[in-house]
C-alpha positions as CSV (number, residue, x, y, z in Angstrom):
1,X,0.0,0.0,0.0
2,X,1.0,3.6,-0.7
3,X,0.3,6.2,2.0
4,X,1.2,9.7,3.1
5,X,1.9,10.5,6.8
6,X,1.4,14.1,8.0
7,X,2.8,15.7,11.1
8,X,2.7,19.3,12.3
9,X,4.1,19.7,15.7
10,X,3.7,22.2,18.5
11,X,6.9,24.0,17.3
12,X,4.8,25.1,14.2
13,X,7.9,24.7,11.9
14,X,5.9,23.3,9.0
15,X,4.2,20.2,7.8
16,X,6.3,17.0,7.7
17,X,4.9,14.9,4.8
18,X,6.2,11.4,4.1
19,X,5.3,9.2,1.2
20,X,5.7,5.6,2.1
21,X,5.2,2.1,0.9
22,X,4.0,-0.2,3.7
23,X,3.0,-3.8,4.1
24,X,2.6,-6.2,7.0
25,X,1.5,-5.6,10.6
26,X,3.1,-5.6,14.1
27,X,6.7,-6.9,14.1
28,X,6.2,-8.0,10.5
29,X,5.7,-4.4,9.3
30,X,7.9,-3.3,6.4
31,X,7.9,0.4,5.5
32,X,10.0,2.2,2.9
33,X,10.3,6.0,2.7
34,X,9.9,7.0,-0.9
35,X,9.9,10.8,-0.5
36,X,9.7,13.4,2.2
37,X,9.2,17.2,2.3
38,X,8.6,19.8,5.0
39,X,5.9,22.1,3.6
40,X,6.3,25.6,5.0
41,X,3.7,27.1,7.3
42,X,2.6,30.6,6.2
43,X,3.4,33.2,8.8
44,X,-0.2,34.3,9.0
45,X,-1.4,30.8,9.7
46,X,1.3,30.3,12.3
47,X,0.1,33.4,14.1
48,X,-3.5,32.4,14.0
49,X,-2.7,28.9,15.4
50,X,-0.8,30.5,18.2
51,X,-3.8,32.7,19.0
52,X,-6.0,29.7,19.0
53,X,-3.8,27.8,21.5
54,X,-4.3,30.2,24.4
55,X,-7.7,30.8,26.1
56,X,-6.9,34.5,26.4
57,X,-6.7,35.0,22.6
58,X,-8.7,32.1,21.3
59,X,-12.3,32.0,20.1
60,X,-14.8,29.5,18.8
61,X,-15.0,31.1,15.4
62,X,-11.2,31.2,15.1
63,X,-10.9,27.4,15.8
64,X,-13.8,26.6,13.5
65,X,-12.2,28.4,10.6
66,X,-8.7,27.1,11.4
67,X,-10.0,23.5,11.2
68,X,-10.6,24.0,7.5
69,X,-7.6,26.4,6.9
70,X,-5.2,23.9,8.3
71,X,-6.9,21.1,6.3
72,X,-6.5,23.1,3.1
73,X,-2.8,23.8,4.0
74,X,-2.2,20.1,4.7
75,X,-3.8,19.2,1.4
76,X,-1.5,21.6,-0.4
77,X,1.4,19.9,1.3
78,X,0.3,16.5,0.0
79,X,-0.1,17.8,-3.5
80,X,3.4,19.3,-3.3
81,X,4.8,15.9,-2.1
82,X,3.0,14.0,-4.8
83,X,3.6,16.2,-7.8
84,X,6.5,14.1,-9.1
85,X,5.0,10.7,-8.3
86,X,2.5,8.8,-10.5
87,X,1.1,6.9,-7.5
88,X,-2.5,6.4,-6.4
89,X,-2.6,6.8,-2.6
90,X,-4.3,4.1,-0.6
91,X,-4.7,6.3,2.5
92,X,-3.5,9.4,4.3
93,X,-2.6,9.3,8.0
94,X,-2.8,12.8,9.6
95,X,-1.9,13.7,13.1
96,X,-3.5,17.2,12.7
97,X,-2.5,20.3,14.6
98,X,-2.7,20.3,18.3
99,X,-4.6,23.2,19.7
100,X,-4.8,22.1,23.3
101,X,-3.7,19.1,25.3
102,X,-5.0,18.6,28.8
103,X,-3.7,15.2,30.0
104,X,-4.7,15.6,33.7
105,X,-8.0,16.4,35.4
106,X,-8.2,19.6,37.3
107,X,-11.0,21.6,39.0
108,X,-12.5,22.8,35.7
109,X,-11.3,20.3,33.0
110,X,-11.4,16.6,32.3
111,X,-8.5,14.9,30.5
112,X,-8.9,16.0,26.9
113,X,-7.1,16.8,23.7
114,X,-7.9,18.7,20.5
115,X,-6.2,18.3,17.1
116,X,-7.7,20.1,14.1
117,X,-7.1,20.1,10.3
118,X,-10.2,18.7,8.7
119,X,-9.7,15.2,7.4
120,X,-12.7,15.6,5.0
121,X,-10.7,18.2,3.0
122,X,-7.8,15.7,2.6
123,X,-10.2,12.8,1.6
124,X,-12.0,15.0,-0.9
125,X,-8.9,16.5,-2.5
126,X,-6.9,13.3,-2.8
127,X,-9.7,10.7,-3.3
128,X,-8.6,8.3,-0.5
129,X,-9.5,7.4,3.0
130,X,-7.9,9.5,5.8
131,X,-7.1,8.2,9.3
132,X,-6.9,11.1,11.9
133,X,-7.5,12.0,15.5
134,X,-5.2,9.3,16.8
135,X,-5.0,10.6,20.4
136,X,-8.6,10.7,21.5
137,X,-9.3,6.9,21.7
138,X,-6.3,6.4,24.0
139,X,-7.6,9.2,26.2
140,X,-11.1,7.7,26.1
141,X,-9.5,4.5,27.4
142,X,-7.9,6.2,30.4
143,X,-4.6,7.2,28.8
144,X,-3.0,10.6,28.2
145,X,-3.1,10.3,24.4
146,X,0.7,10.7,24.3
147,X,3.2,9.8,23.4
148,X,2.1,7.7,20.4
149,X,5.3,7.3,18.4
150,X,6.7,4.6,20.7
151,X,4.5,1.9,19.0
152,X,6.4,2.4,15.7
153,X,9.7,2.6,17.5
154,X,9.0,-0.7,19.3
155,X,8.3,-2.6,16.1
156,X,10.9,-1.0,13.9
157,X,13.9,-0.4,16.2
158,X,13.8,-2.9,19.1
159,X,16.9,-5.1,19.1
160,X,17.2,-8.2,21.3
161,X,19.3,-7.7,24.5
162,X,20.2,-4.1,23.7
163,X,19.0,-1.1,25.7
164,X,18.2,1.8,23.3
165,X,16.9,5.3,24.0
166,X,15.0,7.1,21.2
167,X,14.8,10.9,21.7
168,X,12.7,13.1,19.5
169,X,13.3,16.8,19.9
170,X,10.3,18.6,18.4
171,X,8.5,21.3,20.2
172,X,8.5,18.9,23.2
173,X,11.1,16.3,23.9
174,X,9.8,12.7,23.8
175,X,11.9,9.8,25.1
176,X,11.3,6.1,24.4
177,X,13.2,3.3,26.2
178,X,13.4,-0.1,24.6
179,X,14.9,-2.8,26.9
180,X,15.6,-5.4,24.3
181,X,12.7,-7.7,25.3
182,X,10.6,-6.9,22.1
183,X,7.6,-6.7,24.4
184,X,5.1,-3.7,24.3
185,X,4.4,-4.1,28.0
186,X,8.1,-3.3,28.8
187,X,8.3,-0.1,26.8
188,X,8.7,3.1,28.8
189,X,8.2,6.4,27.1
190,X,7.2,9.9,28.1
191,X,7.7,13.6,27.4
192,X,11.0,14.9,29.0
193,X,9.9,18.5,28.9
194,X,10.7,21.2,26.3
195,X,12.4,20.2,23.0
196,X,12.7,23.3,20.7
197,X,9.7,25.1,22.2
198,X,11.3,27.4,24.8
199,X,14.3,28.1,22.6
200,X,12.1,29.0,19.6
201,X,9.9,31.2,21.7
202,X,12.9,33.1,23.1
203,X,14.4,33.5,19.6
204,X,11.1,34.9,18.4
205,X,10.8,37.4,21.2
206,X,14.4,38.4,21.5
207,X,15.7,38.2,18.0
208,X,12.6,38.1,15.8
209,X,13.8,34.8,14.4
210,X,11.8,31.5,14.3
211,X,14.6,29.3,15.8
212,X,18.3,29.3,16.7
213,X,20.0,28.1,13.5
214,X,22.5,25.4,14.3
215,X,22.5,26.8,17.9
216,X,24.7,29.7,16.9
217,X,23.1,32.2,19.2
218,X,23.3,29.9,22.2
219,X,26.9,29.2,21.4
220,X,27.7,32.9,22.0
221,X,26.0,32.9,25.4
222,X,26.6,31.7,28.9
223,X,24.3,30.0,31.4
224,X,22.6,32.3,33.8
225,X,22.8,30.3,37.1
226,X,19.7,31.8,38.8
227,X,17.5,31.2,35.8
228,X,18.9,27.7,35.2
229,X,18.4,26.6,38.8
230,X,14.8,28.0,38.9
231,X,13.9,26.1,35.7
232,X,15.4,22.9,37.1
233,X,12.8,23.1,39.9
234,X,9.9,22.8,37.5
235,X,7.3,20.4,39.0
236,X,6.9,18.5,35.7
237,X,10.3,17.0,36.0
238,X,9.5,15.1,39.2
239,X,6.2,13.8,38.0
240,X,6.1,10.0,37.5
241,X,5.5,8.5,34.0
242,X,3.2,8.0,32.2
243,X,3.2,11.7,31.6
244,X,3.0,14.2,28.7
245,X,3.2,17.9,28.4
246,X,2.9,20.8,25.9
247,X,2.9,24.5,25.4
248,X,0.5,24.8,28.3
249,X,3.5,24.2,30.6
250,X,6.5,25.2,28.5
251,X,5.2,27.6,25.9
252,X,5.3,31.3,25.0
253,X,3.6,32.4,28.2
254,X,6.4,31.0,30.4
255,X,9.2,32.3,28.2
256,X,7.6,35.8,28.2
257,X,7.6,35.8,32.0
258,X,11.2,34.6,32.2
259,X,12.4,37.3,29.7
260,X,10.7,40.0,31.7
261,X,12.2,38.7,35.0
262,X,15.7,38.5,33.5
263,X,15.5,41.6,31.3
264,X,18.9,42.8,32.6
265,X,20.6,39.7,31.1
266,X,22.0,39.4,27.6
267,X,19.6,37.8,25.1
268,X,22.3,35.3,24.1
269,X,22.6,34.2,27.7
270,X,18.9,33.6,28.0
271,X,18.9,31.4,24.9
272,X,21.9,29.5,26.1
273,X,20.3,28.9,29.5
274,X,17.1,27.5,27.8
275,X,19.2,25.3,25.6
276,X,21.1,23.9,28.6
277,X,17.8,23.4,30.4
278,X,16.4,21.4,27.5
279,X,19.4,19.1,27.7
280,X,19.1,18.9,31.5
281,X,15.5,17.7,31.2
282,X,16.7,14.7,29.1
283,X,19.6,13.9,31.5
284,X,17.2,14.2,34.5
285,X,14.6,12.0,32.9
286,X,17.1,9.2,32.2
287,X,18.7,9.5,35.7
288,X,15.4,9.7,37.5
289,X,13.3,7.2,35.7
290,X,15.6,4.8,33.7
291,X,18.6,4.3,35.9
292,X,17.0,1.4,37.7
293,X,16.5,-0.4,34.4
294,X,20.3,-0.7,33.8
295,X,22.7,1.2,31.6
296,X,21.5,2.8,28.4
297,X,23.7,1.5,25.5
298,X,22.8,4.2,23.0
299,X,20.6,7.3,22.6
300,X,19.5,8.1,19.1
301,X,18.2,11.7,18.6
302,X,15.9,13.0,15.9
303,X,13.5,15.9,15.3
304,X,14.3,19.5,14.6
305,X,16.5,19.8,17.7
306,X,19.1,17.5,16.2
307,X,20.2,20.4,13.9
308,X,21.0,22.5,17.0
309,X,24.7,21.8,17.5
310,X,24.9,23.6,20.9
311,X,22.0,21.4,22.1
312,X,23.5,18.2,20.8
313,X,26.9,19.1,22.4
314,X,25.1,19.6,25.7
315,X,23.4,16.3,25.5
316,X,26.6,14.4,24.7
317,X,28.4,16.2,27.6
318,X,25.6,15.5,30.1
319,X,25.0,11.8,29.1
320,X,28.6,10.6,28.7
321,X,29.6,7.8,28.4
322,X,26.4,6.8,26.7
323,X,26.7,7.1,22.9
324,X,24.6,9.9,21.6
325,X,24.0,9.9,17.8
326,X,21.6,11.4,15.3
327,X,19.2,9.4,13.2
328,X,21.2,10.5,10.2
329,X,24.3,8.9,11.6
330,X,22.3,5.7,11.7
331,X,21.4,6.1,8.0
332,X,17.8,7.2,8.8
333,X,15.8,10.4,8.2
334,X,15.1,12.0,11.6
335,X,12.8,14.6,10.1
336,X,10.5,12.0,8.6
337,X,10.3,9.8,11.7
338,X,7.1,11.0,13.1
339,X,5.2,11.3,9.8
340,X,6.3,7.6,9.1
341,X,5.0,6.6,12.5
342,X,1.5,7.8,11.7
343,X,1.6,5.9,8.4
344,X,2.3,2.8,10.5
345,X,-0.5,3.6,13.0
346,X,-2.9,4.4,10.2
347,X,-2.1,1.1,8.5
348,X,-2.8,-0.8,11.7
349,X,-6.1,1.1,12.2
350,X,-7.4,0.3,8.7
351,X,-6.6,-3.4,9.4
352,X,-8.2,-3.4,12.8
353,X,-5.0,-3.7,14.9
354,X,-4.2,-1.6,18.1
355,X,-1.3,0.8,18.0
356,X,-1.1,2.5,21.4
357,X,1.3,1.3,24.1
358,X,-0.6,1.2,27.5
359,X,2.6,1.1,29.6
360,X,3.5,4.4,27.9
361,X,0.2,6.3,27.8
362,X,-1.5,4.9,30.8
363,X,-4.5,3.5,28.8
364,X,-6.1,0.4,30.3
365,X,-5.9,-1.7,27.1
366,X,-4.2,-1.8,23.7
367,X,-6.7,0.1,21.4
368,X,-7.4,0.7,17.7
369,X,-6.7,4.4,17.3
370,X,-8.1,7.1,15.1
371,X,-11.1,8.2,13.1
372,X,-11.5,6.9,9.5
373,X,-12.9,9.4,6.9
374,X,-13.8,7.3,3.8
375,X,-12.9,8.1,0.2
376,X,-16.0,10.2,-0.7
377,X,-15.8,8.9,-4.3
378,X,-15.4,5.2,-3.5
379,X,-17.8,3.0,-5.5
380,X,-19.1,-0.4,-4.7
């Protein structure tokens, strides 16, 4: 089967679109990446999504319109990916765009999550079924709806008797630990804290740039001890897995407050401190939650953060002697990893197989994930 996987993360960098050929299920899955692009997100759309993500600036009519605006933008991305391929798609698997993620119950909210980007637009434009809304079934079953990528990591990257860590540095950092048992019940995965999110927010506010290219700004700065120490006390770090987080904890609002509090510090030093804190979150997570499982043989890093040399250097320094390598160093495409994961999950859904990992999300059972929007032109 031929399929496209779509992923647009909380960092709002763009749409990752992966064209894949896939067959088999579970540990018999065989997937080949045929093409990959990152389709840029227009600045106006990015700003509207940011407004929709915060209760103080959001509105019902904004979210309603964005559902179709994002669907149309994603459809354009699929068209761009497919323009040089004479292939009929069997399905599209779309994560959508997260607007809000509330994994825990509080006084006024139940556990809930919302991803938008209308699947019907994709199904109509590309004449194929679309699998979407992967997170909500896991939450309905008592889980946090995240992280979901560990299922694909388990079936593709587990190696007998070898302890491997898989770190994705998107807007949020996601860590998966595979113990070599090849058993979904032994997988441990959770969000470590910020990935690129705090760094990107600081770059936008301090330098009017979307991200720190190769970590060059951070490389010019020094860690601000008081800021670093206060960040290291964030309550999320001590929470027990399963756990997940998002911009609600580590987004623009927090960064704005920090910049105001440390307005007398050099901007480069603020970016460096946030970069070091991001690496610390990974180190702390491994030390706090994985050390009892035995030594970690290797940490493989993917996502946009892998291009930040200062961040990667901090990870290698903090995690020594564990080997820290990028997906590219392993001959893989780190940028395409999440989009490919949703192809795998969509393929399992269409065949009636579960693709969550209860030990990771906290769900009570393995569950078939996602909503299926049919090909509206299908006959017979």
